[in-house]
N, C-alpha and C positions, 0 to 999 in steps of 0.2 A: 790793821788790812781789813775789809771786813769777810764770816766767812759765812754762808749759805745754807739751812739747811732744808730740805726737802724730807716728811714727815711724815711717813705711810701711816694712815690708817690701817691700824690687822687685825680688824674683830670681824674680816667677811672675808672666810677663804674656802676652798671648794679642790675634793677629795673624790677621784673617783667612785668608792668607795663610801660614802656620804650621800647618799639624794641622788643615786644617778647624776654623780657631778657638778652639782647645781652650786648657785652661793648661798652659804649658809652661814650663821652667825657662829660661829670660832668658839668651839665646846658644846652646843646645843643643839646639830641639828636643824637650827628653827631657819626653814629657808627666808630669803630675801626674799621672796616674790609671798610670801607668809604676811610681812612685815607690810609690803605695800600692797594688799588687798586689802586686810585692816585699816591704813589709811586714808590711800586714794577711792578704796571701791565702796569702804567700809564705815566712813568720818570720822576714824576714831583717832585722838589724839597721838603723839609719842607718847603722851603721860599714859593716856589709858592704855596702848599696847606694852606700854614695859611696865607696869602695876598686873593688868590680867593676864601675860605670861611669863610673869620671873624673871623679866628680863630690866641688864641694863640699859638706862634714861643712853646714855651713850650708842649704847648694842643698838638700840632701835632708829637714831640718827644717822650710827655710822652706814647703816641699810636701807634708809631713804636719801641720803648722801652718794654708796651706790647705785642706786634702784638709776637717778637723776641720772648721771655718768653713764649706762646701760641700758639706757626706755625701753631703745626697741627690742634690745635681749630678752631681758625681764619678762616685758609686756606679750611675747611669743612667745616663753615659756605658760603663762599664765592663762592664753589661751588655746595649748597645747592638751594643760591640763583640763581647760573647759572639754574640750573633745574627747578627752579620755571619758573624764567622765558621766559623760549627754553617753559616749558611746557603750558602755559596761553597764550605765539603768539601763539604758534601750535592750541589752541583750539579756539582763541578769529581768526585764519582764516580761520578753520575749518566753523565756523557760516559763513565766509563770510566779517565781520565784519571789515578788516583788512588786503588789500593787500601792501606784499613784495614788495619794489621797486627793482629792477635787470634789 
């Protein structure tokens, strides 16, 4: 008799007390979105990301696999983070606390 075993990757966790409940690499606080930004947007290889951030290569691949299963959700999180960063920068600039280089 044949038995099917489904193995789930347990490297990605979400906890409302860690990074606002966004998916992170277990035990690190490093968000899936952080891996995606480095790989998709900055062109770094999985090996480069693992080496730069002291992650296991399997963790990086797990984050990327998670991303491709939940791409719309993660892309939306990245978009929201970018909007919030721009809002905060604009607020700081209005108060004269930060001068843009240019």
